[in-house]
N, C-alpha and C positions, 0 to 999 in steps of 0.2 A: 503494499500499499504506499509506503514511504517513496518508492521509486516511481510509482504510477502518477503522482501528483506533478512532479516536474515535467514528465513527458506530455501530459495533458496541457500544461501552461505553455510549453514550448509549441505545441501543435496549434493552440488557439492563437499565440503571437504570430507564427508563420502564416496561418490561415487569414488573419486580420491584415497582415502586411500585404499579401497577395490580393486580397479583396480591395483594399485601399488603392493599390496600384493600378487595378483594372478600372475602378471608378474614376480616379483622377488622371488617368493618362490623356494626352492631347488627342483631339479627334484626327483620324486619318484624312489626308487631303489627297484628293484625285490628281495625280500628276499629268498635266497637260503640257504638250510640248511648246516651248517658247518660240515666238516669232523670230526668224533670223534678223540679227541686229544688222544695221546699215552703217557703213562708214563713208564719210564723204572724202573724196580723193580728187584733187585738181589735176586736170589733164595737161601733161607736159607739151602736147602738140601745139596749142594755141594760147600763148600767154596773154595775148591782147583781149581775147574773149573771156578768159578765166572761166572755162567750163568746169562744171563739177560733175563727176560720175559717182553714182551711189553703188557701193559694192555690197552684195548681199554675203551672208556668211558663207555660202556655197561658192562664191566667186573669188575666194581668197586662197592663197598658198602660203606656206611657211618655209622660208629658206634658211637653213642652218648654216651659218658661216663656218668654214671648213675647219679652222684652228681656233684654239682659246686665245684670249687676249691676256698678256702678262703686263701688269702695271706695277711698277716700282712705287713704294710709298716712302717719300724722303722726309727726314726730320733733320734740321741743320744741314749737314754735308753728307749724312749717312742714310743708307737705305735700311729702313727699320721693318719693312714688311713687303711682301709681294701679294698682290691681288690677282686672282685668276678668274677670268669672266668667259662665258660662253654666251653668244647671241644668236637670236634668230630674227629674221625679218619678215614681216607680214606684208605681202604683195598681192596684186590682182593675178588672177588665174592667167597663166601664159607669160608671166613676166620673170620667171625663174631664170632662163638663160640670159636675159638682159642684166640682171642682178649679178650672175656669176661672171659676166663679161666685165662688169665694173668693180668687182670685189676688191682688187689691190687699191683703187682709189677710195672706196668705201672704208676699208679696213684702216687706211692711213687716217682718214678724217675722224673716224669713230675712236680710234686710239688717241688722237690728239685731245678729244673731248674727255676721255678717261684720264689722261695726263693732267689736264686743267683741273679735273674733279679732285683728283689726288692731292694737287698742289694746293687747293683751296681747303683741304682737310676733310674732304667727303669720305675718305676710307679709314678715318681715325675714329676710335671709340665705337659707338653703335653704328657701324657702317650700313647695317641692314635695316635701319630705321626707315619706315615708309616715306617719310618726307624727304630724306636724303635720296632714296632710290627713285622716287617719283620725279625729282628734279634732274637726276642723271637720265632717266628714260626719256623725259621730254626733250632734253638737249640732244641726246643720241637720235631721237626721231626726227628733230628738226634738221640736223646735220645730214641724216640718211636721205631725206626728202630732197634736200638741196642736190646732193651729189648724184641721186639716181633720177633727177628729173620728175619728182613727185610720184615715183612708182611705189615707194615704200610707205605703208599707212601707219606702221607701228613698229617699234623695236622692243623685242621681248628679251629680257635677262633670263636665260634658262638654267644658268649655273653661276655661282659666285662663291668664292672662298678666299680668305685672307690668311697668308702663312707669315707669322712674325719670324724674323731672322735673328 
């Protein structure tokens, strides 16, 4: 009898917890497919008319740049860290080959942006803070658009790591 009482209390407690969980759980929401998002991209063909092309989600490709970027972080006169980054570019469907043809010039311009970001202290401290990465992403996107003739709609940071030396 002494052993039966704790077992009954445990069963009541577990049963009450399960019942409360079932009653208080959030309602199930029917998952409906989202509408494809649209991205505005200025056409490079006719800068005087400044045409705007709307890209649907299915009209985009992602071009992964072939090698990682290595950015030294300098404090004083010494390299204190190395930042490794991998980038992908969001482009319109069919623009992949054009981007690969311009990759050397794109890499040079993107690397210069990363050097400037490092020199401004962007890779020190909490370098993955969203405000720091958003500013870097915006600048990278602006430069990529300029170099690619507005073929790039967005720059995605796919990998980032800092190694202190």
